N, C-alpha and C positions, 0 to 999 in steps of 0.2 A: 602739898607743894612739891614741885619737881626738884630734882637734884639741881644744885646751883650751877647756872651757866653764866651768870653775870656777877662780878665783884664790884661793890660800891665802897670806895674808900673816901673818908672825909678827914680833913685836917684836925677837926675839933668836935667834941660832943655838942657844942653850941650850934653846930651846923645841922644837926639832926632834924629839928623842926622845919628847916628850910628845904630839906631833902625828902620829906615824908611823901610828897607827890610822886617822886621817883620810885620809892619803895612800893607805894600803893599801886602804881601803874604796872610795875613788873608783876606784882602779886595777882592783879586782876587779869593779866595776860597768861598766868600760869607759869611764869618763869621764876625759877629759884634764884635767890640772890644772897651772897655772902655780904654782910655789912660790917665794916671795920673802921675804927678810928686809928689813923696812922698819919704821921707827919713827915713830910719830905725833909724837914730840918731837924726835928727833935728825935725821930726814930728812923733814920735812913737805912740802917741795917735791917730792921724789921720789914720795912717797905720792900727792899730788895729780895729778902727771903720769901716774903708772901707772894710777890709777883712771879718770881722764878718757879715756885712750887705750884702755882695756880693751875696751869694747864693739865697737870697730872690729876687734879681734882675735878676736871671737867669745865673749868672756866673758859669761856669763849670771847668775852668782852669785858673790859674794865671801864668803870665810870669813876672818875676822880674829881672830887669837889673840894675847893679850897677858896679862901678869900685872901685879900692882901696880895702878897707876892705870888701866891697861887702856883707854886712849883710842883705840887703833888702830881698833877697829870703828866708833866714832863719827866719827873722822876720815874713814874710808872712806865711811860713810853720808852724810856731809855733802857729798860730791863726786859722788854718783851717785843715780839713781833705781832702779838694779838692787837685788835683794834682798841684804842683808848679814846674815851669821850670825856672831855673836860667840862665841868660845871663851874663857872665863876660865881662864887657865893657873894651875895650883896651884903654890905655892911662897911664899917670903917669910914675913914675920912672922905673917901671917894665913892662910897656907896656901891662898891663892886666894880667900878670902871677899872681900877687898878688890877683886879683879879681877871677881868675880861681881857685886858691888854696882855697880861702875863701869859694867859692860857692860849691866846691865838697867835702869839709871836714866837712859836717854836722854830728852831733852826731847821733848814732844809734837811730832810733825811730822817727826822724823828717826828712824824705827824701825830697831831692830837686833833680830833674833831671837836669843835667847840660849840656849845649851845648858848642861848641867851642867859642873861642875869635874871634871877627871880624865879617864881614858882613855875612859870611856863618853861623855863630852861630845864628845871628838874624833871618835869613831865616829858619834855622832848628828849632828854637824855635817855630815859627809859624806853621811849618809843623807838629811838634810833638803835639802841641796843637790841630791842626786840626785832627790828627789821634785819639786823645782822644775823641774829640767831635764826630767823625765819628762812634764811637762805638754805638751810639744811634741816629745817623742822617744819613740816607741813601743818602741824597742829598750832604752832605759834603763828604761822602765816594766816590761818583761819581766824585765830583770836584777834589779830590786828585788823583784819577785814571787818569783823563784828564790832570792834571798838570804833572804827571809822564810821560805820553805819549808825552806831549809837550817838556819836558826836553830831553826825548829820541830822538825825532825827531831833536832837535837842535844839539845834538852830532852827529847823523848820517849825517846831512847836512854838518857840519864842517868837518867830515871825508871825505865825498865825494868830498868836495872842495879841501882839501889838496891832496887827491889822484889824482884829475884831474890836479893839478898843479905840481905834482911830476915828 
C-alpha cells in the first residue's frame, strides 16, 4: 500500500460498514488511506490537531463521513485548505437526509464537496479523492482509467447476457 494520501474520518465506529466501499475503492486504486474515528462534537480538539498535522504526513484530500447533524466535514474544512469530501451517512429518523442537508449547506468560503447518501456515495467519495490525487500522480490516473474500463465491461457483459436471454 502506498503512503497515505487520503484521510477518511468517520463520526462513529458504527459508520465503518457503510464506508467499506470507500476504503476498498481507495485500496484497489493503490491509494493509501488513514482511517480514523473522530467526532466534530465529542472530540473537536483531536479533529483540529489531526487535520492541521495531516499535510506534513502527505495527506492531500480529506473524506469526512457523518450522520445526523453531520458537522464533521465542515469542522475539517474549517481547519484546512486541502479538499474535503463529505459523505452523508444514512440512518436515523430521516435516513440520511438530515446528514445530506447538513453536509451540502456549508457557508460560502468553506467548501465541502458532497456525494450521495448510501454505498454509491462512499464509492464516489473515494473516486473523487482519487481524481484529485491523480492531478499530480500519473499512476493513480492510470488506475482510475483501468477502473472505468472495468466498470464499462461489467455493464456490457450484463447487457450481452440479458440480450442473449431475451
